[in-house]
C-alpha positions in Angstrom: 14.1 -11.9 21.1 17.1 -13.8 19.8 16.3 -17.2 21.3 13.4 -18.8 23.2 13.9 -21.5 25.7 13.6 -24.1 22.9 14.4 -21.8 20.0 12.2 -19.4 18.1 8.5 -19.5 19.0 5.9 -19.7 16.3 2.2 -19.3 16.9 -0.1 -18.1 19.6 0.8 -18.5 23.3 -1.7 -16.9 25.6 -1.8 -13.2 25.0 1.2 -13.2 22.6 2.1 -14.4 19.1 5.5 -15.6 18.1 7.0 -15.7 14.6 9.9 -15.0 12.4 10.2 -12.0 10.0 13.2 -11.6 7.7 15.1 -14.1 9.8 14.3 -12.3 13.1 12.4 -14.1 15.8 9.9 -11.9 17.5 7.0 -11.9 20.1 4.1 -9.4 19.8 1.0 -8.8 21.8 -2.3 -10.0 20.4 -4.1 -7.1 18.6 -6.7 -5.4 20.7 -10.2 -5.0 19.4 -10.6 -1.5 18.0 -13.5 0.7 19.0 -14.7 3.1 16.4 -13.7 6.7 17.1 -14.0 9.9 15.1 -10.7 10.5 13.4 -9.1 13.9 13.8 -8.1 15.9 10.7 -4.5 15.2 11.5 -5.2 11.4 11.6 -7.0 11.5 8.3 -4.2 13.5 6.7 -1.6 11.1 8.0 -3.4 8.0 6.9 -4.3 9.3 3.5 -0.7 10.4 2.8 0.5 6.9 3.8 -2.0 5.4 1.5 -1.0 7.7 -1.3 2.7 6.8 -1.0 2.0 3.1 -0.8 -0.1 3.2 -4.0 2.5 5.3 -5.8 5.2 2.7 -5.0 3.2 -0.3 -6.3 4.3 -0.2 -10.0 7.9 0.6 -8.9 8.2 -2.6 -6.7 10.3 -4.6 -9.1 12.8 -1.8 -9.4 13.0 -0.5 -5.8 13.3 -4.1 -4.6 16.7 -4.0 -6.4 17.5 -0.3 -5.7 17.0 -0.6 -1.9 18.2 -4.1 -1.4 21.2 -2.9 0.7 19.0 -0.7 2.9 16.5 -3.5 3.9 18.1 -4.6 7.2 15.2 -5.5 9.6 12.7 -4.2 7.0 11.7 -4.8 3.4 13.1 -3.1 0.4 9.7 -1.6 -0.2 9.7 -0.2 3.3 13.1 1.3 2.7 11.9 3.0 -0.5 8.8 4.2 1.3 10.9 5.9 4.0 13.2 7.5 1.6 10.4 9.0 -0.5 7.6 9.7 1.9 8.8 13.2 3.2 10.4 14.3 0.0 8.4 13.1 -3.0 4.8 13.7 -1.7 3.7 17.3 -1.7 0.4 19.1 -1.1 -2.2 18.2 1.5 -5.2 15.9 1.6 -7.0 15.3 -0.7 -4.8 17.1 -3.2 -1.5 15.2 -3.0 1.0 15.5 -5.8 4.3 13.8 -6.6 7.6 15.8 -6.8 9.1 13.5 -9.4 12.5 15.2 -9.3 12.7 14.2 -5.6 11.5 10.6 -6.1 14.3 8.0 -6.0 14.3 4.3 -7.1 17.7 3.3 -5.7 20.2 4.4 -3.2 23.9 3.5 -2.8 27.5 4.4 -3.3 28.3 3.1 -6.8 29.1 6.1 -9.0 26.3 6.7 -11.6 26.8 7.1 -15.3 27.3 10.7 -16.1 26.1 13.2 -18.8 23.0 11.1 -19.4 20.6 12.4 -22.1 17.4 10.9 -23.4 15.7 11.2 -26.8 12.3 9.9 -27.9 13.1 8.3 -31.2 9.6 7.1 -31.9 6.3 7.3 -29.9 7.3 4.1 -28.0 11.1 4.1 -28.3 13.4 5.9 -25.9 17.2 6.3 -26.5 19.7 7.0 -23.7 23.2 8.3 -24.2 25.9 8.8 -21.6 29.7 9.6 -21.5 32.4 6.9 -21.2 32.6 7.2 -17.4 36.0 5.9 -16.6 35.4 6.5 -12.9 37.2 5.1 -9.9 35.5 2.2 -8.1 33.3 1.3 -11.1 33.5 -1.7 -13.5 32.9 -2.0 -17.3 30.1 -4.5 -16.7 28.1 -2.4 -14.3 24.4 -2.7 -15.3 22.1 0.1 -16.2 18.6 0.2 -14.8 15.9 2.3 -16.6 12.4 3.0 -15.3 9.7 4.8 -17.3 6.6 5.7 -15.3 3.3 6.8 -16.8 1.2 8.8 -14.2 -2.0 8.6 -16.2 -1.9 4.8 -16.4 -0.1 4.3 -13.1 2.3 1.9 -14.8 6.0 1.4 -15.3 8.1 -0.2 -17.9 11.9 -0.6 -18.1 14.7 -3.0 -17.4 17.2 -3.7 -14.6 20.2 -5.2 -16.5 21.5 -6.3 -19.8 23.1 -2.9 -20.7 26.7 -2.2 -19.6 28.1 1.0 -18.4 30.7 0.9 -21.2 28.1 0.7 -24.0 27.4 4.4 -23.5 23.9 4.1 -25.0 20.8 2.0 -25.2 17.5 2.0 -27.0 14.4 0.7 -25.3 11.0 0.0 -26.8 8.5 0.5 -24.0 4.8 -0.4 -23.6 3.0 1.1 -26.7 0.0 1.8 -24.4 2.2 4.5 -22.8 3.1 6.2 -26.1 1.9 9.8 -26.4 1.3 10.2 -22.7 3.4 12.1 -20.1 6.3 9.9 -18.9 8.7 10.3 -16.0 12.1 8.7 -16.5 14.7 7.4 -14.1 18.0 5.7 -14.5 20.2 3.9 -12.0 23.2 1.6 -12.0 24.3 -1.6 -10.2 27.3 -3.9 -10.2 26.8 -7.2 -12.1 26.5 -9.2 -8.9 24.2 -6.5 -7.4 26.5 -6.0 -4.4 26.8 -2.3 -5.3 24.0 0.1 -6.2 24.1 3.7 -7.2 21.8 6.6 -6.4 19.2 6.9 -9.1 18.9 10.0 -11.3 15.7 11.6 -12.5 16.1 12.4 -16.2 12.9 14.4 -16.5 9.5 14.3 -18.1 8.7 13.5 -21.8 5.6 13.3 -23.9 
């Protein structure tokens, strides 16, 4: 609904509710009272997988909000990240879901990534990244690196989303000491300084 008679409608009118979401006026039917029914195994499977994916994404929200900002038309960045990862990154079946970390992505876009990225744990809570010079067409010297470190045991992330340029070819990051000594999954991405361009994230692997 682009326009009501007097503009966008907000609030309840009879059996419908009007509002605005992400700048889009809408009308929707009042929710019907649900009656309790026995859920089928397929319904349980679907709902639990949805819940698993939603919970997995929570600590990644600050990063995917940037990484999927150009794929959030008519939906949120979190929804875009959910859609991208739901069918690829969640494996197994209820109640034994697992994460295929090599399939999980924190960003999506056309900006060329830094290449030949390697990582080294220099101390229990210090990670160093190195990459090649990357004189690549359609990139800029001040493209910003994004690093995300995820600890499955604690269900926490640490990292940064700027402050390190493409041309620096390396960075050292001191992460949450509470994550030291535990298995960590590491991702890197890139964005332009003004965030108008985003690159596809890269999974660097697991460290401990």
